[in-house]
Backbone as ProteinMPNN parsed JSONL, in Angstrom:
{"seq_chain_A": "MFELKKEKVEIVQSNGNKEVYEISPLTGEYLQDLYSVIDIMQSAGSDDSSVVKALSTEASTKLHRLVFASLRQSYPKIEDTTLNMFVSQNLFKFIEAVMKVNMPQEWGEPWISD", "coords_chain_A": {"N_chain_A": [[-21.203, 23.976, 2.641], [-20.232, 26.544, 4.136], [-16.994, 26.211, 5.212], [-15.461, 25.807, 8.251], [-12.389, 25.909, 9.424], [-10.705, 24.021, 11.903], [-8.426, 23.511, 14.606], [-6.591, 21.087, 16.438], [-5.357, 20.625, 19.734], [-3.212, 18.902, 21.774], [-2.934, 18.2, 25.175], [-1.071, 17.171, 27.912], [-2.24, 16.05, 30.912], [-1.772, 16.521, 34.494], [-2.016, 14.01, 35.641], [-1.114, 12.359, 33.714], [-2.839, 11.655, 31.692], [-4.038, 12.33, 28.377], [-5.511, 15.134, 26.918], [-7.524, 16.382, 24.325], [-7.993, 19.409, 22.776], [-10.077, 21.602, 20.953], [-9.562, 24.168, 18.66], [-11.276, 26.942, 17.601], [-11.92, 29.244, 14.862], [-11.238, 32.772, 15.152], [-13.403, 35.626, 15.613], [-13.988, 38.539, 13.574], [-13.433, 40.846, 15.129], [-11.124, 40.35, 16.51], [-9.01, 40.249, 14.788], [-7.202, 42.396, 14.294], [-5.576, 42.407, 16.6], [-4.471, 39.85, 16.295], [-2.949, 40.084, 13.888], [-1.167, 42.023, 14.713], [0.281, 40.689, 16.723], [1.413, 38.645, 15.182], [3.099, 40.176, 13.577], [4.939, 41.081, 15.498], [6.044, 38.624, 16.279], [7.191, 37.776, 13.883], [9.193, 39.697, 13.548], [10.862, 38.988, 15.563], [12.166, 36.681, 14.835], [12.923, 33.143, 14.362], [13.861, 31.758, 16.532], [13.045, 30.341, 19.603], [13.623, 31.551, 22.126], [14.049, 34.184, 21.366], [11.525, 34.926, 20.489], [10.063, 34.792, 22.871], [11.33, 36.837, 24.321], [10.587, 39.003, 22.764], [7.961, 39.327, 23.28], [6.225, 41.611, 24.599], [4.517, 43.088, 27.415], [2.111, 44.041, 26.404], [1.864, 42.556, 23.987], [1.828, 39.911, 24.967], [-0.481, 40.003, 26.467], [-2.332, 40.382, 24.429], [-2.003, 37.943, 23.067], [-2.941, 36.155, 25.01], [-5.598, 36.993, 25.149], [-6.424, 36.326, 22.552], [-6.119, 33.509, 22.455], [-7.846, 32.826, 24.544], [-10.298, 33.783, 23.479], [-10.548, 32.112, 21.241], [-10.775, 29.571, 22.428], [-13.073, 30.061, 23.894], [-14.963, 30.21, 21.868], [-15.045, 27.538, 21.127], [-15.696, 26.213, 23.503], [-18.166, 27.166, 24.944], [-19.596, 26.808, 27.339], [-17.912, 26.656, 29.495], [-16.86, 28.1, 32.509], [-15.827, 31.501, 32.73], [-13.699, 32.292, 34.5], [-12.374, 29.874, 35.067], [-11.64, 29.098, 32.464], [-9.975, 31.236, 31.803], [-7.825, 30.912, 33.627], [-6.943, 28.398, 32.767], [-6.058, 28.999, 30.176], [-3.95, 30.724, 30.84], [-2.198, 28.904, 32.084], [-1.548, 27.28, 29.933], [-0.826, 28.738, 27.71], [1.298, 28.969, 25.701], [1.121, 26.532, 24.448], [-1.055, 26.681, 22.841], [-0.715, 28.697, 20.962], [0.365, 28.29, 18.287], [-1.698, 26.782, 17.079], [-3.832, 28.602, 17.164], [-2.866, 30.549, 15.429], [-2.671, 29.055, 13.027], [-5.366, 28.297, 12.504], [-6.547, 30.669, 11.926], [-5.314, 31.857, 9.76], [-5.03, 32.198, 6.233], [-4.431, 29.287, 4.282], [-2.795, 29.529, 2.05], [-1.004, 31.46, 2.762], [0.907, 30.224, 4.148], [3.018, 29.805, 6.925], [3.058, 32.529, 8.447], [4.09, 33.527, 10.816], [6.512, 32.445, 11.171], [9.738, 33.256, 10.453], [12.025, 33.198, 7.734]], "CA_chain_A": [[-21.426, 25.368, 2.338], [-19.106, 27.264, 4.731], [-16.12, 25.32, 5.964], [-14.71, 26.467, 9.304], [-11.237, 25.1, 9.801], [-10.415, 23.955, 13.335], [-7.159, 22.865, 14.936], [-6.617, 20.352, 17.697], [-4.175, 20.747, 20.574], [-3.177, 17.86, 22.795], [-2.262, 18.616, 26.405], [-0.928, 16.099, 28.886], [-2.68, 16.473, 32.236], [-0.84, 16.16, 35.571], [-2.143, 12.583, 35.923], [-0.571, 11.634, 32.57], [-3.849, 11.513, 30.644], [-3.983, 13.337, 27.327], [-6.785, 15.751, 26.53], [-7.442, 17.086, 23.048], [-8.843, 20.601, 22.746], [-10.292, 22.083, 19.597], [-9.479, 25.623, 18.513], [-12.135, 27.5, 16.554], [-11.434, 30.54, 14.361], [-11.647, 34.004, 15.83], [-14.283, 36.525, 14.867], [-13.275, 39.682, 13.009], [-13.019, 41.846, 16.117], [-9.819, 39.982, 17.071], [-7.981, 40.156, 13.748], [-6.17, 43.423, 14.463], [-4.647, 41.89, 17.604], [-3.779, 38.704, 15.71], [-1.928, 40.552, 12.951], [-0.179, 42.734, 15.511], [1.128, 39.677, 17.364], [2.195, 37.989, 14.116], [4.156, 41.116, 13.208], [5.94, 41.03, 16.573], [6.714, 37.328, 16.224], [8.033, 37.762, 12.689], [10.363, 40.543, 13.754], [11.717, 38.345, 16.564], [12.902, 35.558, 14.261], [12.33, 31.833, 14.638], [14.407, 31.224, 17.778], [12.036, 30.409, 20.665], [13.97, 32.526, 23.171], [13.843, 35.518, 20.786], [10.089, 35.179, 20.475], [9.649, 35.064, 24.249], [11.845, 38.159, 24.672], [9.87, 40.016, 21.991], [6.589, 39.435, 23.747], [6.028, 42.633, 25.621], [3.29, 42.917, 28.188], [0.98, 44.252, 25.495], [1.749, 41.425, 23.059], [1.422, 38.704, 25.684], [-1.889, 40.203, 26.808], [-3.092, 40.117, 23.195], [-1.976, 36.5, 22.827], [-3.857, 35.526, 25.965], [-6.956, 37.35, 24.71], [-6.707, 35.571, 21.332], [-6.314, 32.097, 22.807], [-9.077, 32.776, 25.333], [-11.445, 33.952, 22.571], [-10.649, 30.904, 20.415], [-11.318, 28.5, 23.26], [-14.449, 30.454, 24.244], [-15.785, 29.814, 20.714], [-15.176, 26.084, 21.128], [-16.214, 25.711, 24.775], [-18.942, 28.297, 25.491], [-20.208, 26.528, 28.635], [-16.906, 26.692, 30.555], [-16.851, 29.352, 33.266], [-14.757, 32.406, 32.305], [-12.548, 32.261, 35.407], [-11.681, 28.6, 34.839], [-11.031, 29.161, 31.139], [-8.908, 32.227, 31.879], [-6.685, 30.281, 34.298], [-6.473, 27.329, 31.895], [-5.287, 29.649, 29.111], [-2.697, 31.197, 31.433], [-1.329, 27.756, 32.309], [-1.219, 26.558, 28.703], [-0.818, 29.726, 26.631], [2.219, 28.698, 24.599], [0.724, 25.302, 23.77], [-2.157, 26.983, 21.927], [-0.413, 29.796, 20.039], [0.485, 27.85, 16.893], [-3.021, 26.378, 16.591], [-4.615, 29.827, 16.937], [-2.348, 31.157, 14.198], [-3.035, 28.217, 11.879], [-6.8, 28.266, 12.231], [-6.996, 31.999, 11.513], [-4.564, 32.368, 8.613], [-5.272, 31.45, 4.995], [-3.405, 28.271, 4.027], [-1.86, 29.973, 1.012], [-0.008, 32.335, 3.385], [1.901, 29.416, 4.834], [3.108, 30.091, 8.353], [3.656, 33.865, 8.435], [4.735, 33.874, 12.086], [7.854, 31.876, 11.144], [10.576, 33.936, 9.466], [13.082, 32.368, 7.141]], "C_chain_A": [[-20.241, 26.195, 2.857], [-18.276, 26.263, 5.515], [-15.336, 26.143, 6.985], [-13.6, 25.528, 9.749], [-11.061, 25.156, 11.317], [-9.088, 23.235, 13.515], [-7.316, 22.171, 16.279], [-5.283, 20.516, 18.41], [-4.273, 19.686, 21.659], [-2.362, 18.349, 23.99], [-2.249, 17.433, 27.361], [-1.275, 16.667, 30.269], [-1.677, 15.999, 33.294], [-0.896, 14.671, 35.915], [-1.628, 11.715, 34.769], [-1.567, 11.417, 31.441], [-3.71, 12.64, 29.626], [-5.386, 13.822, 27.013], [-6.56, 16.483, 25.214], [-8.474, 18.208, 23.07], [-8.92, 21.101, 21.315], [-10.308, 23.609, 19.588], [-10.348, 26.049, 17.333], [-11.55, 28.816, 16.061], [-11.972, 31.699, 15.192], [-12.659, 34.756, 14.985], [-13.468, 37.757, 14.471], [-12.775, 40.706, 14.002], [-11.631, 41.565, 16.696], [-8.685, 40.027, 16.04], [-6.882, 41.202, 13.877], [-5.128, 42.969, 15.493], [-3.834, 40.728, 17.047], [-2.651, 39.162, 14.789], [-0.822, 41.321, 13.67], [0.796, 41.752, 16.164], [1.985, 38.958, 16.329], [3.349, 38.878, 13.697], [5.287, 41.095, 14.235], [6.737, 39.731, 16.495], [7.623, 37.22, 15.009], [9.308, 38.568, 12.902], [11.336, 39.918, 14.747], [12.575, 37.238, 15.969], [12.279, 34.25, 14.713], [12.854, 31.189, 15.92], [13.392, 31.421, 18.906], [12.362, 31.454, 21.726], [13.812, 33.949, 22.657], [12.371, 35.896, 20.79], [9.619, 35.535, 21.879], [10.11, 36.453, 24.672], [11.06, 39.268, 23.977], [8.451, 40.242, 22.495], [6.503, 40.407, 24.923], [4.763, 42.319, 26.398], [2.076, 43.053, 27.285], [0.772, 43.057, 24.57], [1.301, 40.159, 23.776], [-0.04, 38.804, 26.133], [-2.772, 39.927, 25.595], [-3.137, 38.623, 22.905], [-2.953, 35.775, 23.758], [-5.305, 35.769, 25.533], [-7.366, 36.528, 23.481], [-6.965, 34.099, 21.631], [-7.609, 31.925, 23.596], [-10.3, 32.844, 24.409], [-11.642, 32.716, 21.694], [-11.247, 29.751, 21.205], [-12.758, 28.804, 23.688], [-15.401, 30.044, 23.125], [-16.063, 28.307, 20.754], [-15.879, 25.536, 22.36], [-17.02, 26.795, 25.499], [-19.509, 28.05, 26.891], [-19.207, 26.551, 29.793], [-16.91, 28.076, 31.203], [-15.625, 30.196, 32.88], [-13.509, 32.33, 33.186], [-11.73, 30.995, 35.191], [-10.958, 28.627, 33.497], [-9.845, 30.119, 31.131], [-7.654, 31.624, 32.52], [-6.087, 29.167, 33.446], [-5.605, 27.898, 30.77], [-3.946, 30.131, 29.662], [-1.712, 30.048, 31.638], [-0.81, 27.135, 31.025], [-1.046, 27.464, 27.487], [0.043, 29.308, 25.448], [1.888, 27.411, 23.851], [-0.343, 25.564, 22.713], [-1.819, 27.995, 20.831], [-0.382, 29.346, 18.585], [-0.876, 27.468, 16.307], [-3.897, 27.588, 16.305], [-4.173, 30.505, 15.649], [-2.816, 30.368, 12.976], [-4.508, 28.314, 11.517], [-7.313, 29.609, 11.706], [-6.274, 32.573, 10.308], [-4.906, 31.551, 7.368], [-4.119, 30.485, 4.724], [-2.37, 28.743, 3.012], [-0.806, 30.934, 1.561], [1.104, 31.536, 4.026], [1.856, 29.709, 6.321], [3.806, 31.427, 8.526], [4.348, 34.255, 9.736], [6.139, 33.288, 12.162], [8.644, 32.587, 10.069], [11.655, 32.984, 8.97], [14.449, 32.841, 7.555]], "O_chain_A": [[-19.336, 26.513, 2.086], [-18.794, 25.553, 6.377], [-14.624, 27.076, 6.614], [-13.847, 24.492, 10.368], [-11.246, 26.204, 11.935], [-8.683, 22.441, 12.666], [-8.076, 22.613, 17.14], [-4.223, 20.542, 17.785], [-5.276, 19.583, 22.365], [-1.247, 18.847, 23.837], [-3.268, 16.783, 27.59], [-0.672, 17.639, 30.725], [-0.825, 15.159, 33.004], [0.081, 14.124, 36.428], [-1.694, 10.487, 34.833], [-1.174, 11.033, 30.34], [-3.318, 13.757, 29.966], [-6.319, 13.033, 26.863], [-5.528, 17.125, 25.018], [-9.655, 17.992, 23.342], [-7.947, 21.031, 20.564], [-10.978, 24.248, 20.4], [-10.172, 25.574, 16.211], [-10.762, 29.442, 16.77], [-13.015, 31.602, 15.838], [-12.754, 34.539, 13.777], [-12.375, 37.976, 14.993], [-11.777, 41.376, 13.738], [-11.027, 42.447, 17.307], [-7.52, 39.86, 16.399], [-5.723, 40.903, 13.587], [-3.928, 43.133, 15.272], [-2.634, 40.633, 17.303], [-1.524, 38.679, 14.898], [0.338, 41.265, 13.262], [2.006, 41.976, 16.15], [3.16, 38.691, 16.577], [4.46, 38.394, 13.483], [6.462, 41.091, 13.867], [7.961, 39.739, 16.629], [8.705, 36.638, 15.092], [10.385, 38.152, 12.476], [12.513, 40.281, 14.771], [13.609, 36.888, 16.539], [11.236, 34.242, 15.367], [12.325, 30.162, 16.346], [12.931, 32.539, 19.138], [11.469, 32.169, 22.181], [13.474, 34.842, 23.434], [12.013, 37.042, 21.062], [8.855, 36.485, 22.053], [9.354, 37.178, 25.319], [10.886, 40.351, 24.537], [7.82, 41.246, 22.163], [6.69, 40.036, 26.082], [4.031, 41.387, 26.065], [1.126, 42.276, 27.386], [-0.355, 42.597, 24.386], [0.477, 39.411, 23.25], [-0.75, 37.799, 26.173], [-3.832, 39.312, 25.717], [-4.185, 38.092, 22.539], [-3.696, 34.891, 23.329], [-6.13, 34.855, 25.553], [-8.51, 36.087, 23.377], [-7.92, 33.513, 21.12], [-8.376, 30.994, 23.349], [-11.229, 32.048, 24.547], [-12.776, 32.317, 21.431], [-12.121, 29.038, 20.711], [-13.568, 27.888, 23.826], [-16.512, 29.585, 23.388], [-17.17, 27.861, 20.453], [-16.574, 24.523, 22.286], [-16.601, 27.284, 26.548], [-19.872, 29.009, 27.572], [-19.61, 26.473, 30.953], [-16.959, 29.095, 30.514], [-14.524, 29.667, 32.725], [-12.389, 32.306, 32.676], [-10.502, 31.058, 35.141], [-9.798, 28.226, 33.404], [-8.82, 29.833, 30.512], [-6.548, 31.806, 32.011], [-4.867, 29.004, 33.402], [-4.55, 27.35, 30.452], [-2.915, 29.96, 29.012], [-0.517, 30.207, 31.389], [0.259, 26.524, 31.023], [-1.115, 26.994, 26.351], [-0.431, 29.295, 24.312], [2.34, 27.227, 22.721], [-0.519, 24.764, 21.794], [-2.572, 28.129, 19.867], [-1.032, 29.956, 17.736], [-1.169, 27.8, 15.159], [-4.626, 27.604, 15.314], [-5.002, 30.978, 14.871], [-3.299, 30.95, 12.004], [-4.853, 28.404, 10.339], [-8.389, 29.676, 11.112], [-6.595, 33.68, 9.873], [-5.055, 30.332, 7.452], [-2.956, 30.838, 4.917], [-1.195, 28.389, 3.112], [0.19, 31.196, 0.887], [2.132, 32.094, 4.41], [0.78, 29.845, 6.904], [5.019, 31.466, 8.731], [5.115, 35.218, 9.759], [6.884, 33.584, 13.096], [8.276, 32.537, 8.895], [12.121, 32.098, 9.687], [15.454, 32.257, 7.149]]}, "name": "protein", "num_of_chains": 1, "seq": "MFELKKEKVEIVQSNGNKEVYEISPLTGEYLQDLYSVIDIMQSAGSDDSSVVKALSTEASTKLHRLVFASLRQSYPKIEDTTLNMFVSQNLFKFIEAVMKVNMPQEWGEPWISD"}
């Protein structure tokens, strides 16, 4: 009936073990922040250092909120404080998955400029 696309992110733990986390789509209340961040990332270009420089405090706060909300959807039983710290430690590992799971496939990868 309704297909909800999900993305998986693999993170190597400090002990060398790999954990796979699933990213669920965001609810509508987060879309304005998502599109705002995509706009910032597009204007920065595709160079990783340019993207990092373009991420103002506001944009990085939005990114954290978006990743946190996506993981909250997937892992509702994890304590907020633990999840918040986990997102802070792994923020950049989840960004692409959050973008992919929330953008229509026909749009391609709008956060990457040509």
